N, CA, C and O of each residue as an XYZ file, in Angstrom:
792
protein
N      -0.240     38.042    -32.764
C      -0.458     36.631    -33.038
C      -0.134     35.830    -31.779
O       0.916     36.022    -31.165
N      -1.041     34.933    -31.403
C      -0.850     34.113    -30.220
C      -0.291     32.759    -30.629
O      -0.849     32.076    -31.488
N       0.811     32.382    -30.008
C       1.423     31.087    -30.289
C       1.229     30.204    -29.074
O       1.624     30.555    -27.963
N       0.614     29.052    -29.299
C       0.374     28.120    -28.205
C       1.450     27.047    -28.228
O       1.696     26.425    -29.261
N       2.080     26.837    -27.101
C       3.092     25.787    -26.995
C       2.560     24.665    -26.137
O       1.697     24.877    -25.285
N       3.067     23.491    -26.360
C       2.599     22.308    -25.650
C       3.701     21.818    -24.735
O       4.824     21.577    -25.179
N       3.381     21.667    -23.451
C       4.358     21.155    -22.510
C       4.532     19.662    -22.712
O       3.592     18.964    -23.094
N       5.738     19.175    -22.455
C       6.005     17.740    -22.534
C       5.525     17.082    -21.262
O       5.897     17.496    -20.165
N       4.699     16.060    -21.401
C       4.188     15.315    -20.261
C       4.823     13.929    -20.277
O       4.651     13.172    -21.232
N       5.553     13.603    -19.223
C       6.190     12.294    -19.119
C       5.245     11.373    -18.368
O       4.807     11.700    -17.265
N       4.925     10.218    -18.956
C       4.028      9.252    -18.336
C       4.732      7.910    -18.236
O       5.728      7.663    -18.916
N       4.202      7.049    -17.382
C       4.762      5.699    -17.198
C       3.700      4.653    -17.513
O       3.667      3.588    -16.896
N       2.837      4.958    -18.469
C       1.730      4.066    -18.785
C       2.202      2.709    -19.289
O       1.505      1.710    -19.107
N       3.371      2.654    -19.917
C       3.913      1.380    -20.378
C       5.033      0.894    -19.464
O       5.886      0.108    -19.876
N       5.022      1.368    -18.221
C       5.981      0.997    -17.195
C       7.411      1.405    -17.565
O       8.378      0.785    -17.123
N       7.527      2.442    -18.372
C       8.804      3.087    -18.658
C       8.478      4.538    -18.986
O       7.388      4.835    -19.476
N       9.414      5.440    -18.719
C       9.147      6.855    -18.915
C       9.173      7.205    -20.389
O      10.167      6.967    -21.076
N       8.066      7.778    -20.879
C       7.941      8.199    -22.265
C       7.133      9.486    -22.303
O       6.376      9.788    -21.381
N       7.304     10.239    -23.381
C       6.448     11.412    -23.539
C       5.070     10.937    -23.972
O       4.932      9.901    -24.622
N       4.061     11.700    -23.606
C       2.690     11.323    -23.911
C       2.466     11.188    -25.420
O       1.651     10.376    -25.860
N       3.197     11.992    -26.213
C       3.041     11.926    -27.661
C       3.560     10.616    -28.243
O       3.103     10.198    -29.308
N       4.511      9.954    -27.564
C       5.133      8.734    -28.092
C       4.431      7.456    -27.655
O       4.746      6.383    -28.170
N       3.484      7.541    -26.717
C       2.835      6.334    -26.198
C       1.731      5.896    -27.157
O       0.834      6.686    -27.451
N       1.775      4.646    -27.658
C       0.749      4.194    -28.606
C      -0.491      3.641    -27.918
O      -1.003      2.592    -28.310
N      -0.977      4.339    -26.898
C      -2.148      3.923    -26.128
C      -3.035      5.153    -25.960
O      -2.536      6.275    -25.869
N      -4.345      4.942    -25.920
C      -5.267      6.050    -25.667
C      -5.144      6.450    -24.201
O      -5.680      5.767    -23.329
N      -4.447      7.545    -23.921
C      -4.133      7.970    -22.559
C      -4.601      9.401    -22.342
O      -4.434     10.256    -23.212
N      -5.187      9.657    -21.178
C      -5.423     11.014    -20.707
C      -4.586     11.199    -19.459
O      -4.641     10.370    -18.550
N      -3.813     12.270    -19.399
C      -2.928     12.498    -18.253
C      -3.124     13.921    -17.739
O      -3.256     14.864    -18.519
N      -3.140     14.060    -16.409
C      -3.303     15.357    -15.758
C      -2.191     15.520    -14.736
O      -2.069     14.714    -13.813
N      -1.374     16.565    -14.897
C      -0.385     16.846    -13.869
C      -1.022     17.728    -12.795
O      -2.197     18.081    -12.885
N      -0.231     18.077    -11.779
C      -0.778     18.831    -10.653
C      -1.347     20.177    -11.092
O      -2.379     20.614    -10.583
N      -0.675     20.831    -12.035
C      -1.173     22.114    -12.527
C      -2.513     21.980    -13.237
O      -3.395     22.823    -13.071
N      -2.667     20.920    -14.029
C      -3.935     20.704    -14.740
C      -5.054     20.369    -13.770
O      -6.188     20.808    -13.962
N      -4.753     19.596    -12.725
C      -5.770     19.264    -11.729
C      -6.285     20.526    -11.045
O      -7.485     20.663    -10.809
N      -5.374     21.451    -10.726
C      -5.775     22.708    -10.091
C      -6.547     23.593    -11.074
O      -7.576     24.166    -10.716
N      -6.059     23.704    -12.297
C      -6.678     24.577    -13.287
C      -8.088     24.120    -13.645
O      -8.985     24.944    -13.823
N      -8.284     22.803    -13.750
C      -9.594     22.256    -14.105
C     -10.468     21.987    -12.884
O     -11.597     21.512    -13.010
N      -9.927     22.300    -11.682
C     -10.667     22.111    -10.427
C     -11.119     20.654    -10.257
O     -12.265     20.380     -9.900
N     -10.183     19.726    -10.523
C     -10.449     18.298    -10.341
C      -9.938     17.916     -8.955
O      -8.731     17.820     -8.732
N     -10.864     17.702     -8.032
C     -10.490     17.363     -6.662
C     -10.714     15.892     -6.329
O     -10.027     15.341     -5.469
N     -11.662     15.259     -6.997
C     -11.986     13.867     -6.715
C     -12.065     13.085     -8.018
O     -12.091     13.657     -9.107
N     -12.103     11.758     -7.880
C     -12.218     10.911     -9.052
C     -13.514     11.103     -9.805
O     -13.566     10.912    -11.020
N     -14.560     11.481     -9.092
C     -15.846     11.701     -9.756
C     -15.775     12.852    -10.743
O     -16.504     12.858    -11.735
N     -14.910     13.829    -10.492
C     -14.811     14.988    -11.380
C     -13.971     14.710    -12.620
O     -13.944     15.526    -13.541
N     -13.285     13.569    -12.656
C     -12.534     13.215    -13.852
C     -13.456     12.966    -15.040
O     -13.074     13.203    -16.186
N     -14.669     12.489    -14.770
C     -15.574     12.132    -15.866
C     -15.985     13.335    -16.712
O     -16.453     13.164    -17.838
N     -15.818     14.540    -16.188
C     -16.170     15.734    -16.955
C     -15.018     16.207    -17.845
O     -15.163     17.184    -18.580
N     -13.878     15.520    -17.780
C     -12.704     15.946    -18.531
C     -12.070     14.827    -19.352
O     -11.050     15.048    -20.005
N     -12.656     13.632    -19.332
C     -12.082     12.495    -20.038
C     -13.150     11.856    -20.916
O     -14.238     11.548    -20.431
N     -12.861     11.651    -22.198
C     -13.844     10.981    -23.060
C     -14.072      9.539    -22.617
O     -13.127      8.866    -22.205
N     -15.287      9.065    -22.695
C     -15.652      7.669    -22.423
C     -15.374      7.220    -21.000
O     -15.208      6.023    -20.763
N     -15.319      8.137    -20.047
C     -15.025      7.793    -18.645
C     -16.227      8.184    -17.796
O     -16.716      9.310    -17.888
N     -16.701      7.262    -16.973
C     -17.816      7.593    -16.076
C     -17.565      6.972    -14.712
O     -16.971      5.899    -14.602
N     -18.018      7.653    -13.693
C     -17.879      7.155    -12.324
C     -19.178      7.406    -11.580
O     -19.878      8.387    -11.831
N     -19.487      6.501    -10.658
C     -20.719      6.637     -9.894
C     -20.580      5.878     -8.588
O     -19.725      5.004     -8.446
N     -21.431      6.223     -7.644
C     -21.498      5.501     -6.385
C     -22.555      4.411     -6.519
O     -23.670      4.667     -6.973
N     -22.195      3.200     -6.122
C     -23.134      2.092     -6.199
C     -23.734      1.778     -4.849
O     -23.708      2.608     -3.940
N     -24.268      0.591     -4.719
C     -24.859      0.165     -3.452
C     -23.795      0.021     -2.378
O     -22.645     -0.304     -2.677
N     -24.170      0.258     -1.137
C     -23.271      0.119      0.015
C     -22.046      1.013     -0.131
O     -20.962      0.644      0.323
N     -22.192      2.162     -0.744
C     -21.172      3.199     -0.956
C     -19.990      2.718     -1.787
O     -18.949      3.375     -1.793
N     -20.113      1.604     -2.482
C     -19.021      1.133     -3.325
C     -18.938      1.990     -4.578
O     -19.964      2.326     -5.169
N     -17.727      2.346     -4.986
C     -17.541      3.139     -6.177
C     -17.518      2.271     -7.415
O     -17.140      1.101     -7.351
N     -17.917      2.832     -8.534
C     -17.952      2.106     -9.795
C     -17.383      2.997    -10.887
O     -17.838      4.125    -11.075
N     -16.381      2.488    -11.613
C     -15.751      3.242    -12.685
C     -15.938      2.477    -13.981
O     -15.755      1.260    -14.021
N     -16.301      3.182    -15.036
C     -16.459      2.575    -16.345
C     -15.699      3.352    -17.394
O     -15.663      4.582    -17.364
N     -15.091      2.636    -18.322
C     -14.388      3.251    -19.435
C     -14.902      2.616    -20.718
O     -14.921      1.393    -20.850
N     -15.314      3.446    -21.650
C     -15.875      2.995    -22.923
C     -17.064      2.057    -22.710
O     -17.263      1.117    -23.481
N     -17.841      2.310    -21.678
C     -19.037      1.523    -21.427
C     -18.802      0.202    -20.731
O     -19.757     -0.532    -20.472
N     -17.551     -0.125    -20.420
C     -17.245     -1.376    -19.731
C     -17.156     -1.086    -18.241
O     -16.255     -0.382    -17.785
N     -18.107     -1.641    -17.485
C     -18.185     -1.375    -16.055
C     -18.674     -2.630    -15.351
O     -19.448     -3.404    -15.915
N     -18.229     -2.827    -14.137
C     -18.718     -3.934    -13.316
C     -19.560     -3.341    -12.205
O     -19.037     -2.704    -11.291
N     -20.875     -3.551    -12.283
C     -21.789     -2.988    -11.289
C     -22.225     -4.036    -10.269
O     -23.177     -3.808     -9.522
N     -21.542     -5.180    -10.227
C     -21.915     -6.236     -9.280
C     -21.603     -5.803     -7.860
O     -20.597     -5.140     -7.609
N     -22.471     -6.183     -6.935
C     -22.251     -5.883     -5.518
C     -21.855     -7.195     -4.842
O     -22.711     -7.927     -4.345
N     -20.572     -7.484     -4.827
C     -20.078     -8.720     -4.225
C     -18.596     -8.568     -3.951
O     -17.868     -7.981     -4.751
N     -18.148     -9.094     -2.823
C     -16.731     -9.017     -2.481
C     -15.887     -9.838     -3.443
O     -14.693     -9.579     -3.596
N     -16.494    -10.824     -4.090
C     -15.743    -11.703     -4.986
C     -15.692    -11.196     -6.423
O     -14.998    -11.787     -7.249
N     -16.405    -10.123     -6.744
C     -16.417     -9.632     -8.122
C     -15.151     -8.835     -8.416
O     -14.559     -8.231     -7.521
N     -14.750     -8.843     -9.671
C     -13.551     -8.121    -10.100
C     -13.941     -6.843    -10.811
O     -14.900     -6.817    -11.583
N     -13.200     -5.793    -10.548
C     -13.449     -4.514    -11.218
C     -13.010     -4.608    -12.666
O     -12.035     -5.289    -12.981
N     -13.724     -3.929    -13.545
C     -13.357     -3.929    -14.960
C     -12.277     -2.893    -15.267
O     -11.627     -2.962    -16.310
N     -12.088     -1.950    -14.374
C     -11.057     -0.925    -14.530
C     -10.043     -1.099    -13.398
O     -10.400     -1.050    -12.220
N      -8.791     -1.299    -13.763
C      -7.744     -1.469    -12.757
C      -7.394     -0.151    -12.094
O      -7.284      0.880    -12.758
N      -7.219     -0.188    -10.778
C      -6.824      1.000    -10.011
C      -5.434      0.766     -9.445
O      -5.185     -0.258     -8.810
N      -4.516      1.722     -9.672
C      -3.162      1.614     -9.161
C      -2.765      2.930     -8.500
O      -2.987      4.004     -9.057
N      -2.181      2.839     -7.319
C      -1.624      4.000     -6.635
C      -0.126      3.774     -6.522
O       0.315      2.858     -5.827
N       0.654      4.601     -7.199
C       2.106      4.445     -7.271
C       2.483      3.038     -7.741
O       3.371      2.399     -7.177
N       1.797      2.571     -8.778
C       2.029      1.269     -9.409
C       1.680      0.077     -8.534
O       2.089     -1.045     -8.834
N       0.936      0.295     -7.465
C       0.474     -0.799     -6.616
C      -1.025     -0.960     -6.834
O      -1.775     -0.008     -6.617
N      -1.488     -2.152     -7.262
C      -2.925     -2.339     -7.489
C      -3.718     -2.226     -6.191
O      -3.254     -2.645     -5.130
N      -4.907     -1.661     -6.287
C      -5.799     -1.588     -5.136
C      -7.024     -2.444     -5.413
O      -7.489     -2.524     -6.550
N      -7.541     -3.078     -4.381
C      -8.697     -3.969     -4.553
C      -9.994     -3.198     -4.668
O     -10.975     -3.721     -5.199
N     -10.023     -1.965     -4.182
C     -11.240     -1.157     -4.205
C     -11.017      0.078     -5.067
O      -9.969      0.224     -5.695
N     -11.991      0.951     -5.093
C     -11.868      2.179     -5.871
C     -11.842      3.393     -4.949
O     -12.825      4.132     -4.881
N     -10.726      3.616     -4.231
C     -10.660      4.764     -3.319
C     -10.663      6.100     -4.042
O     -10.818      7.148     -3.414
N     -10.493      6.072     -5.361
C     -10.457      7.316     -6.120
C     -11.757      8.103     -5.993
O     -11.752      9.328     -6.118
N     -12.875      7.411     -5.746
C     -14.159      8.094     -5.636
C     -14.463      8.539     -4.208
O     -15.382      9.330     -3.996
N     -13.714      8.048     -3.235
C     -14.007      8.322     -1.836
C     -13.156      9.444     -1.252
O     -13.538     10.046     -0.249
N     -12.025      9.729     -1.856
C     -11.083     10.684     -1.287
C     -10.841     11.841     -2.253
O     -11.301     11.830     -3.395
N     -10.109     12.835     -1.765
C      -9.725     13.961     -2.600
C      -8.238     13.856     -2.922
O      -7.458     13.343     -2.120
N      -7.854     14.342     -4.094
C      -6.458     14.310     -4.497
C      -5.670     15.360     -3.712
O      -6.155     16.472     -3.504
N      -4.479     15.016     -3.284
C      -3.582     15.996     -2.679
C      -2.145     15.559     -2.905
O      -1.844     14.366     -2.882
N      -1.274     16.506     -3.119
C       0.147     16.269     -3.398
C       0.300     15.191     -4.464
O       1.064     14.240     -4.300
N      -0.433     15.352     -5.550
C      -0.436     14.378     -6.635
C       0.422     14.880     -7.784
O       0.225     15.993     -8.272
N       1.372     14.063     -8.214
C       2.223     14.435     -9.339
C       1.437     14.395    -10.643
O       1.509     15.319    -11.453
N       0.678     13.301    -10.839
C      -0.136     13.201    -12.044
C      -1.130     12.048    -11.900
O      -0.996     11.187    -11.031
N      -2.123     12.062    -12.775
C      -3.099     10.982    -12.876
C      -3.148     10.559    -14.337
O      -3.274     11.394    -15.232
N      -3.048      9.251    -14.568
C      -3.071      8.701    -15.916
C      -4.281      7.782    -16.061
O      -4.532      6.937    -15.202
N      -5.019      7.949    -17.139
C      -6.150      7.076    -17.436
C      -5.903      6.434    -18.788
O      -5.806      7.128    -19.800
N      -5.799      5.101    -18.812
C      -5.591      4.345    -20.039
C      -6.921      3.734    -20.451
O      -7.539      3.009    -19.672
N      -7.361      4.017    -21.657
C      -8.635      3.497    -22.134
C      -8.403      2.236    -22.956
O      -7.438      2.139    -23.715
N      -9.301      1.277    -22.792
C      -9.209      0.025    -23.519
C      -8.513     -1.048    -22.696
O      -7.909     -0.741    -21.669
N      -8.588     -2.314    -23.134
C      -7.999     -3.428    -22.370
C      -6.493     -3.250    -22.175
O      -5.772     -2.911    -23.113
N      -6.029     -3.481    -20.947
C      -4.609     -3.335    -20.613
C      -4.085     -4.615    -19.973
O      -3.211     -4.559    -19.107
N      -4.603     -5.756    -20.383
C      -4.195     -7.016    -19.774
C      -2.726     -7.332    -19.949
O      -2.121     -7.951    -19.074
N      -2.130     -6.913    -21.079
C      -0.722     -7.217    -21.321
C       0.176     -6.501    -20.320
O       1.117     -7.090    -19.790
N      -0.121     -5.215    -20.060
C       0.719     -4.426    -19.157
C       0.343     -4.602    -17.695
O       1.217     -4.641    -16.829
N      -0.960     -4.710    -17.412
C      -1.409     -4.643    -16.033
C      -2.125     -5.902    -15.567
O      -2.708     -5.908    -14.483
N      -2.094     -6.978    -16.367
C      -2.689     -8.234    -15.928
C      -4.203     -8.192    -15.921
O      -4.814     -7.376    -16.612
N      -4.813     -9.080    -15.132
C      -6.264     -9.178    -15.145
C      -6.898     -7.955    -14.480
O      -6.202     -7.094    -13.943
N      -8.195     -7.895    -14.525
C      -8.980     -6.794    -13.957
C      -8.763     -5.476    -14.695
O      -9.030     -4.412    -14.135
N      -8.293     -5.521    -15.919
C      -8.061     -4.293    -16.667
C      -8.705     -4.379    -18.046
O      -8.126     -3.922    -19.032
N      -9.905     -4.965    -18.119
C     -10.573     -5.110    -19.412
C     -11.090     -3.779    -19.941
O     -11.143     -3.584    -21.155
N     -11.468     -2.865    -19.067
C     -11.963     -1.557    -19.481
C     -10.863     -0.526    -19.602
O     -10.922      0.352    -20.462
N      -9.864     -0.625    -18.751
C      -8.770      0.328    -18.743
C      -8.125      0.370    -17.377
O      -8.387     -0.479    -16.526
N      -7.279      1.364    -17.174
C      -6.514      1.484    -15.931
C      -6.463      2.945    -15.511
O      -6.331      3.835    -16.351
N      -6.568      3.192    -14.199
C      -6.367      4.518    -13.628
C      -5.132      4.449    -12.738
O      -5.095      3.680    -11.777
N      -4.123      5.252    -13.059
C      -2.891      5.323    -12.267
C      -2.840      6.656    -11.531
O      -2.947      7.716    -12.148
N      -2.678      6.601    -10.222
C      -2.484      7.809     -9.426
C      -1.030      7.807     -8.955
O      -0.599      6.890     -8.256
N      -0.291      8.823     -9.337
C       1.127      8.920     -8.995
C       1.301     10.086     -8.024
O       1.057     11.238     -8.382
N       1.718      9.788     -6.812
C       1.917     10.857     -5.825
C       3.275     11.526     -6.035
O       4.180     10.943     -6.632
N       3.401     12.743     -5.542
C       4.643     13.491     -5.689
C       5.758     12.827     -4.889
O       5.542     12.326     -3.786
N       6.946     12.837     -5.467
C       8.101     12.216     -4.824
C       8.918     13.286     -4.093
O       8.819     14.469     -4.418
N       9.733     12.872     -3.095
C      10.593     13.839     -2.416
C      11.572     14.496     -3.388
O      12.036     13.876     -4.344
N      11.869     15.744     -3.123
C      12.813     16.506     -3.940
C      14.078     16.690     -3.126
O      14.025     17.145     -1.983
N      15.219     16.338     -3.712
C      16.493     16.422     -3.003
C      17.044     17.849     -3.038
O      16.851     18.581     -4.009
N      17.722     18.220     -1.975
C      18.460     19.479     -1.873
C      17.588     20.718     -2.050
O      18.077     21.761     -2.482
N      16.310     20.613     -1.721
C      15.438     21.796     -1.811
C      14.302     21.667     -0.804
O      13.559     20.686     -0.816
N      14.173     22.660      0.066
C      13.059     22.687      1.007
C      11.832     23.247      0.314
O      11.902     24.286     -0.342
N      10.720     22.567      0.456
C       9.470     23.027     -0.125
C       8.361     22.868      0.904
O       8.400     21.966      1.741
N       7.372     23.753      0.835
C       6.205     23.631      1.714
C       5.073     24.460      1.144
O       5.299     25.513      0.547
N       3.861     23.983      1.331
C       2.706     24.791      0.977
C       1.504     24.309      1.768
O       1.458     23.167      2.227
N       0.549     25.183      1.918
C      -0.701     24.841      2.587
C      -1.825     25.629      1.926
O      -1.662     26.805      1.600
N      -2.962     24.973      1.731
C      -4.125     25.615      1.128
C      -5.316     25.367      2.039
O      -5.516     24.253      2.522
N      -6.093     26.391      2.269
C      -7.263     26.268      3.129
C      -8.502     26.828      2.456
O      -8.421     27.767      1.665
N      -9.644     26.247      2.775
C     -10.921     26.685      2.215
C     -11.975     26.622      3.303
O     -12.030     25.675      4.088
N     -12.811     27.652      3.334
C     -13.971     27.617      4.225
C     -15.181     28.043      3.409
O     -15.122     29.016      2.657
N     -16.294     27.300      3.563
C     -17.467     27.619      2.760
C     -18.764     27.303      3.468
O     -18.794     27.091      4.680
N     -19.827     27.275      2.701
C     -21.158     27.031      3.252
C     -21.253     25.635      3.857
O     -20.429     24.764      3.576
N     -22.265     25.439      4.686
C     -22.473     24.177      5.408
C     -21.267     23.816      6.260
O     -20.947     22.639      6.430
N     -20.595     24.842      6.800
C     -19.409     24.645      7.638
C     -18.345     23.805      6.951
O     -17.678     22.994      7.593
N     -18.186     23.998      5.648
C     -17.147     23.285      4.910
C     -15.787     23.838      5.292
O     -15.539     25.041      5.204
N     -14.911     22.940      5.717
C     -13.530     23.324      6.044
C     -12.603     22.314      5.398
O     -12.700     21.113      5.650
N     -11.699     22.814      4.558
C     -10.764     21.944      3.868
C      -9.359     22.523      3.994
O      -9.162     23.724      3.810
N      -8.403     21.688      4.300
C      -7.007     22.114      4.337
C      -6.146     21.003      3.743
O      -6.329     19.822      4.041
N      -5.200     21.414      2.894
C      -4.258     20.483      2.284
C      -2.869     21.079      2.439
O      -2.693     22.293      2.337
N      -1.905     20.241      2.679
C      -0.558     20.759      2.847
C       0.497     19.718      2.571
O       0.229     18.516      2.585
N       1.699     20.192      2.319
C       2.848     19.308      2.122
C       4.109     20.024      2.568
O       4.209     21.250      2.527
N       5.080     19.205      3.000
C       6.383     19.737      3.380
C       7.458     18.774      2.898
O       7.391     17.575      3.167
N       8.442     19.299      2.191
C       9.554     18.517      1.660
C      10.828     18.982      2.358
O      11.219     20.143      2.241
N      11.473     18.068      3.084
C      12.670     18.414      3.853
C      13.852     17.606      3.332
O      13.859     16.383      3.467
N      14.864     18.265      2.733
C      16.054     17.528      2.296
C      16.936     17.186      3.493
O      17.135     18.006      4.389
N      17.456     15.972      3.491
C      18.364     15.523      4.544
C      19.626     15.039      3.849
O      19.724     13.869      3.479
N      20.580     15.920      3.671
C      21.773     15.560      2.908
C      21.498     15.662      1.412
O      20.505     16.253      0.989
N      22.407     15.068      0.608
C      22.304     15.179     -0.839
C      21.477     14.072     -1.466
O      20.986     14.233     -2.583
N      21.309     12.948     -0.774
C      20.631     11.805     -1.384
C      19.433     11.310     -0.586
O      18.866     10.263     -0.901
N      19.045     12.052      0.439
C      17.910     11.655      1.263
C      16.991     12.866      1.447
O      17.449     13.983      1.691
N      15.695     12.620      1.324
C      14.720     13.689      1.541
C      13.456     13.081      2.136
O      13.137     11.918      1.890
N      12.747     13.876      2.915
C      11.504     13.444      3.554
C      10.379     14.345      3.055
O      10.496     15.570      3.076
N       9.286     13.722      2.605
C       8.134     14.491      2.133
C       6.911     14.035      2.908
O       6.586     12.848      2.926
N       6.235     14.977      3.546
C       5.018     14.707      4.298
C       3.867     15.471      3.660
O       4.013     16.638      3.297
N       2.725     14.809      3.526
C       1.563     15.463      2.931
C       0.310     15.007      3.652
O       0.245     13.887      4.159
N      -0.679     15.876      3.696
C      -1.925     15.524      4.364
C      -3.079     16.360      3.858
O      -2.895     17.406      3.236
N      -4.281     15.868      4.142
C      -5.495     16.553      3.714
C      -6.594     16.298      4.729
O      -6.680     15.209      5.296
N      -7.422     17.282      4.956
C      -8.558     17.128      5.868
C      -9.753     17.864      5.280
O      -9.616     18.963      4.742
N     -10.921     17.251      5.388
C     -12.145     17.866      4.890
C     -13.287     17.519      5.840
O     -13.571     16.347      6.085
N     -13.930     18.545      6.365
C     -15.127     18.347      7.184
C     -16.233     19.227      6.614
O     -15.983     20.342      6.155
N     -17.459     18.708      6.650
C     -18.593     19.454      6.119
C     -19.872     18.927      6.742
O     -20.039     17.720      6.918
N     -20.766     19.835      7.071
C     -22.093     19.422      7.518
C     -22.882     18.903      6.324
O     -22.596     19.254      5.180
N     -23.863     18.078      6.595
C     -24.704     17.577      5.527
C     -25.565     18.674      4.937
O     -26.060     19.533      5.667
N     -25.752     18.657      3.617
C     -26.607     19.665      2.984
C     -27.989     19.116      2.670
O     -28.809     19.798      2.055
N     -28.250     17.873      3.095
C     -29.600     17.306      2.992
C     -30.022     16.876      4.396
O     -29.176     16.668      5.265
N     -31.306     16.746      4.609
C     -31.798     16.444      5.949
C     -32.741     15.240      5.915
O     -33.601     15.125      5.041
N     -32.556     14.355      6.882
C     -33.470     13.235      7.084
C     -34.716     13.793      7.766
O     -34.653     14.237      8.913
N     -35.825     13.771      7.075
C     -37.035     14.393      7.608
C     -37.645     13.619      8.768
O     -38.485     14.157      9.490
N     -37.241     12.369      8.962
C     -37.768     11.575     10.070
C     -37.018     11.881     11.355
O     -37.622     12.143     12.395
N     -35.677     11.846     11.268
C     -34.869     12.063     12.474
C     -34.455     13.524     12.652
O     -34.144     13.950     13.764
N     -34.450     14.293     11.558
C     -34.001     15.673     11.636
C     -32.494     15.817     11.518
O     -31.980     16.934     11.585
N     -31.769     14.710     11.343
C     -30.308     14.751     11.226
C     -29.886     15.101      9.803
O     -30.567     14.781      8.829
N     -28.724     15.775      9.718
C     -28.142     16.048      8.403
C     -27.559     14.768      7.829
O     -27.064     13.913      8.563
N     -27.623     14.646      6.508
C     -26.954     13.542      5.824
C     -26.062     14.120      4.740
O     -26.131     15.313      4.444
N     -25.232     13.286      4.150
C     -24.252     13.706      3.144
C     -23.161     14.596      3.736
O     -22.591     15.429      3.031
N     -22.869     14.426      5.018
C     -21.763     15.189      5.592
C     -20.444     14.505      5.237
O     -20.442     13.380      4.737
N     -19.331     15.177      5.493
C     -18.006     14.637      5.207
C     -17.101     14.776      6.416
O     -17.173     15.753      7.162
N     -16.258     13.788      6.591
C     -15.235     13.834      7.639
C     -14.056     12.996      7.152
O     -13.862     11.866      7.600
N     -13.279     13.550      6.243
C     -12.179     12.843      5.603
C     -10.848     13.379      6.114
O     -10.639     14.589      6.195
N      -9.953     12.458      6.457
C      -8.633     12.839      6.941
C      -7.596     12.008      6.195
O      -6.398     12.155      6.436
């Protein structure tokens, strides 16, 4: 007989630490292990694992995120996003979640539905919280992951956690991705859709 156990996931969706089971909000949360297991590397790949969540690239490479069908597709610097984006509880004016890859991420929280009470304006559709990993005291940690693939794809991600005494620690993390374009401009002969992210 197989017994399945459920790990406790601590989230800060209501700006206080609670277990995911106790939060009275429609929340999807992914810790670092879940991101690796589900092969979620970018914000665009979240849409395949979250109900009512969609992401797309708009005009002028601007990202667009929609939750429960609420999306702002306007192309204007003065327009407000319908889904709030926060990195370590700091609001961002743009949607970098679609432009970069996740690395050294503690968890990602997606709140569905209006969150104006908790997160103020610009959260009529919901909120995406990206929480990066924090330094760990009294323990040295390090890891590096590398990938090489077709179209000269080269990806490396790494982190190093250095404890300095009992109450101070330094954590450094980085990511690099380079790739040749897999489509070709038939007029100029140049590759397009290449990547050079650092």
